[in-house]
N, C-alpha and C positions, 0 to 999 in steps of 0.2 A: 568372278573374273579377276585374274591376277594382272596387276598393273605395274609394270616396271620396265626392265631391259632398256637402258639408255640407247637412243638412236643418234643423238646429236652431240658434237664436240665443238665448243667455241674455239678452242686453241689446240694445236698439235701437242703431243706429249713433250717434245723438247722445250717448248715455250712455257708450258705448265711447270716443268722442272726448273726453268730459269726463275720464274716468279717465286716458286717455293724456296729456292736457294737464297734469293734476295730477301725474302721475308724473314727467314731464319737468321740471315746476316744482320738484319735490322734489330732483331731481338737480342742478338749477341752484342752488337756495338752500341746501339742507341738505347734499347730497353724500353721498359714501360714505367711511366711515372705513377707511383703508388701514393695516392692522396691521403692515406692513413698510415702514420709512422708506426702504429702498433703492430702492423703486419710485417714490418721490415725484419724484425728478429726471427719471426717464424720462417720467412722465406730464406733468410741467410743461413739459418740452421739447417734448412733443407738442401742447401747447396747452390742457391742462386748467388749472383754477384750483386751486392747491395752498396750503393753510394748514398750515404745518409745526408750529404750536403744538399742534394737536390731530390732526395727520396726516389732515386732511380733504381729499378730492378732490372738486371741484365741476365740473359739466359745462355749460359755456356752450352755449346752444342751437345755434348754428352749428357748433360743434365736435362736439357730439353727433350732429348730422345727418350731418356728413361721416363720422364713425366708423361710424355705422349703415349708411350708404350703401355702405361698403366691404365689408360682409358679403355673402357669396354667397347668392343667393336659391334656387339650385338646386344640389344636389350629390347624390352617391350614397353610401350606406352599403353597401359591398360584402360579399357572402358569398364564401367561398373557392372554392366550386364554381360560382358564377354562377347558382344556382337560386333564391336568395332575395335578390337585389340590391334595395335599398330606395331609391327615388328620392324625395328630399326636395323639397318645393315644387311638387308636381304633383297636389295634391288627391287623394292616396291615403292611406289610413289603415293603419298597420302596428301590430300588437300584439306586445308582448314581456312577459316575466315581470319580477319585481322582485328586489331584492337587498339584501345587507348585513345579513341577519338573523343572530341568534346561536343560534336553537333550531330543532329539527325536531320537528314535532307529528305524532303518530300520531292521525289524526282519529277513529278508532273507539274506541281505548282511552283517549284523552285524555292520554296520557303524553308528556312532553317530554324531549328530550336535547339536549346541546350539539351544534352543527353542526361537521362536520369536512371535511377536504379531499375525502374520498370523496363527500360530499354535493354538492360542486361538480361532480365528475365525473358523478355520477348525474343531477343536474338538467340539466346540459348535454346528456347523452344523451337525457333525456326531451324537451327542447325540440327537439332534432334530429329527433325522430320524431313530434312533435305538430305537424301541418301548419299549423294556423292561427296558431301562434306564429312570427313571422317573424324575431325576433332574440332573443339570449340575454343577459340581464343576470346577471353573476356573483351567484349567489343567496344566498350566506351567507358568514359569516366562518368560516375554518378554524382552530379552536382548537388543532389539533395541529401547526401550522406555526410555526417560529421567526420572530420579527418581521423579522429582517434579510432574509429571502428569501420573505416572504409573497406579494408580488405576482407574483414569478416563478412560484411554484407555482400560485396560483389561476388566473392567465391560461393557464399551460401546460395545466392540466386542462380548462379551458374550451375551448381550441383543440383539445385531443386528442379531445374527444367531440362537437363540433359544427362543421359547416362554415358555420353561419349567422353573421351579424354578431354580434360580441361587444361588450358594453358592460361597463365596470367602473370602480369608483372607485380612485384612487391617493391615498395619504395624503401623499406627499412626492415630491420630484424624483427621489430614488434609486429609488423604486418605479416611476415612469413610465419611467425609463431601463431598468430591468429588462424591463418589458413591451415596450418598443420594440425592444430588442436581440433578444428572443425572437421577436416578430412579424416582424422583418426577416429573421431566419433562416428562418422558415417560408415567407415570401413569396419568398425567393430573392434577398434583398438589399434595401437601403433604397430604391433607385429603384423597384423593383417594388412595395414597400409603399406608397410615396408615390403611385404610379399607381393602385393599387386598395387603399386602406386598408380592412381588414376588422375594425377595432376602433375603438371610440369610448371616450374617457375622460370619466367623470362627475366634475364638481367641484361645489362648493356654496359660495355666499356664506354669511356668518353673519348671520342676521336678528336684529335689524333693522339694515340698511344698513351692513354691515361686510364686508370681504374680507381674508383673511390672505395672507401672503407665499407660503406653500406653494401655495395655489390659483393665484396669479398666476404663479409659476414653472412650474407644470404647464401652465397655459393657454399661456404663451409657448413652452414646449418643444413642445407638441403642434402649435401653429400653424406653427412653423418646420419641423416634420418632416411636415406634411401629414396629421396625425392629427385626425379630427374630435373636437370637445369640446363638452360642454354645461356651462353654469354655472347650475344649477337651484336657485333659492331655495325654501326650505320653511318659510315663515312660518306661525305658528300664531295664528289670530285670538283675541284676548283675552290672549295671552301674549307672543309676539314680534312681534305685529302688532296694529293696532287691532281692537276688538271688532266693528266693522261690517264686513260683507262688502265693501262698496265701498272702505273704507279699507285692508283687507287686499289688495285687488286693486291699489290705487294703489301700495302698498309692493312687492308682488310684481312688478309691471310695472317699477317703478323699478330693483329689484335685477336683474331679468332683462335689461333694456336696458343696465344698467351692465356686466353680464357680456359681452354681445355687443360693446359698444363697446370695452371694455378689451382683449378678444381682438384686435380689429382694430388698436388702437394698438400692441400688443405684437408683432403679426404680421399686417400687412395682407393681407386676402384669406383669413384663417383660416376653415376650415369650422367654423362654430359653430351649435349649435342653441339657440334661445331655450328656456329651461327653466322649468318651473313645477310646484310641489307644495304649493300652499296648502291648509291645513286648519284645524280649529278645536280649541279646548279645551272640554270639557264642564265648565262652571263649577259644576256640582253635585258633581262628583267630583274636579275638577282634573286629569283625565286627558286626554291628547291623543286626539282622536277622528278618526282617518283615514278611518273608514268612514261619517262623517256625510254626509248628503245634500248639505250645503253644500259639502263638498269637491268633489263632482262638478260642482256649479253654478259654483264659482270656477274650476275647471280648464277648463270649457267656455268661460267668459268669457275666460280667459287665451289660449285659441286665437284668439278674435276679436282680442285685443290684439296677439298676434304677427302675425297675418295683416294687420292694419292697416299694419304696416311691411314686409309681404312676407317675413317671416322664418319659416323652418321651425321647428316647435315639438316639443319633447320634453315631453309632458304626462303626467298621472298619472290612474290609475283602477284599479278592481278590488280595492280594499282593504276590510277588514272588521275590526271589533272581535271578531267571533265566535271562540270558542275551539275550535269543532268545525265539521264540514261540516253545518250545519243551515240552517233557514229564514232566520235572520238573515244568515248568510254569503251565501246565495243572493241575497237582495234588495239587500243593501248593495253587493255586488260588481257586480250587474247594473245598478243605478242609475247608478253612476259610469262604468262601462265604456260603457254605451249613450249616456249624455249627452255624454261627451267625444268618443266616436266620431262621433256625429251632428253634432258641431260641426266635424269635419274635421281633427282633429289629425294631424300627420304620423306621429309615433311616440307610442304610449301605453305607458308602462312600468308595472310593478306589476300587470298585468292577470291574472296567473295564479300560483297556488301559495301566495299569502300568506294568513296567518291572524293572529289575536291582535294587532291594531293594528300590523301589518307588523313584528312581532318574531319571527315564526316562519313556517316553510314546511311544507307538507304535500305529499308526493309525489302522493297521490291527488287533491288539490285542483288540481294541474297539469292532470290529465286532465279533471276536471269543468269547470274554467274554459276549457279548450281547446274543449270542446263548446259552452259558452255563447258564446264568441267566434265560433264558426261560425255561430250564429244571428244574432249582431249583424252579421257580415259579409253575411249574406243580406239583412238589412234595408237595409244600406248599398247593396247592389247594386240594390235597388229592383225595381219591376215594369216590365218592358219591354213597350211597346205599339207594335205595327207591324201591317201588313196581315195577315201570317201568324198572329201571335199573337192577333189578334181572333177567329180561328177561325170566321169566318162560314160557310165551306163545310162545315166539320165539323158545326156546329150544324144547318145545313140538311139535311145528309146523315143524321145520326142521328135528327133529328126528335123529336116527343113520345114519351116512354116508352122510349126506347132507352138505350144506354150507350156510353161512349167507350173502354172498356178495350182494344179491339182496333183502334182507329183508328191509322193510321200516325203521325199527329201525336203521339199519346200516347207511342209508343215513341221518337220523335225528341226529345221535350222532357222525358222523365221524369227525366233526370239534371240538366238545367240549370235547370228551373223550381223544383224542390223541394230543400230541405235535409234530408238524411237523418242523424239523430243516431245515434251509436254506443252511448251510455250511457243515454239516456233510454228509458223503457219506452213502447212503442206497441202492444203486443199486447193481446188481449182479457183480461178478468179470469180466465176459465177457463184460458187458456193460461198466464197469469202464475202461477196457482196450481200448475199442472202443473210449471212450471219450479222450484218451490220458493220462490216469492215473492222473487225477487232484488231487491236495492236498487241504486240508482245507485252508492253507495259501494262495494259489493262488485264491481260491474262495473269501476269505476275502479281498484280494487285489482288486479284481474286484468289490466287494460290496462297498468298500471305494471309489474307483474311480467313480463309478456310483453316489454315494451320492455327492461327492465333485464337480463333473463336471456337473451333471444334476439336482440335487435336492437341494443342499445347496445354498440358496440365502437369502438376507436380509429379516427378518420377520418384520422389522419396516416399518410403513407407510412412503412412500417417502416424503410427506409433513412434517410429524413429524421429519423425519431424517434431512431434510433441516433446520428445526428450531433448532434441537439439535446442528448441526454443526455450525450454526450461534451463538448460545449461548455459545458453548464450542469450541473456535478456537484451543484449545490445543490438540484436538483429531487429531490423525494422519490419513490422508486420506487413504482409502483402496489402491488406486493406488500406494502409496508410501511404502506399506508394503513389507518387504523382502520376496523374493520367496524362498521356500525350494530348496535345491540342486536337480538337475535333477536326476531321477532314470533311470537305464537302464530297458529294457523290462523284465528282469528276477528278478528285485528287488521286495521286498515286499512293 
């Protein structure tokens, strides 16, 4: 099923153009604060306007245009088995989970615990088997891993349990080098990895209008080695961005364009995704509100801004402030997922598993969100109208008072026309009572247990895995990974 074709526009074209013009003006007049002086020479030699007194880099219009023009408009985020290759820039929408949280939430008991390396393995296994999630973002921080080999271990366990494209953040150049050596070993060498990169590195500018040296080092390294990268600003309206949504979009767009342009200056032709995660602060509580309806609106507008320049976009959706799988979680997640998807984003991350203002994940929420995404994908697919689907012959044949259950057309289209949920309840009330009044949460729990106990296993070839373990002795053996706390029979 092809999923794409944007249906929704947050803003009319003339307003998008005004935001774009304003953002480019900000880059020309205000610029970006470069927190590492070592890059100032590189950027000045490339044509940027550099003020060394305050380490400010400004982007002359013609120079910015040339840099943005060098960015690829189409490229593929590869899966290792070829079953989930994601083509960027082709009006297809791809959904993935989100990452970098520090707690795991049991959605039925409401208990939290710190996330561990085993949670990375488990969530990668879940995404591998949840078919509507097309890519895996390393979901959480592993509190049980020494800092020196953190990225080696989290990427290893991501690659071990999913063949889907993996995205993850790296905090410094040493971390991205660890990831690259590991990925090249799995690919069969650096040339093979460059030909079919199955990993993307996530970086972030520092809002407002700053970028540090580690981020630039990572962007340069990835570009030179053919690894896709995104530089995704996450400004907060009323805190690290203007209180107005339009002003936050101007800043978001300026920071995102700066990331794309700098990637091209450091490595011309680098595969880079325009990134966006704007949200708001609730000024009543001073809490960041990632599940706010305005978050979905701004991310949908960011899709329009990226597409104005023909750039593939890594946008955000599917987040909630809810602390359990309740009504609030359902509608907050659905609003942003649906809004951003209808706008035609190439990649939407954070769409599954997240709770508690993107500070926690829930295994069961992965399964629930996967089903919700299935419904959104059905909406994106739309209603096909052609001579056969108009069903004129069938209507005439059945006539008044008949039924269509035994029509050949019904059998032919029963799978393609309808979306059939796995967790949602569609039986009659009497049947539901006979089943013991099951809830979606309980069905999600069973789905997760089935995957983790029966389906999730290493996708690495055993001989390759042995070679990896011999080459990288710093990888923690699976047998030594901390076990999650035991759950009682009624837990989620």
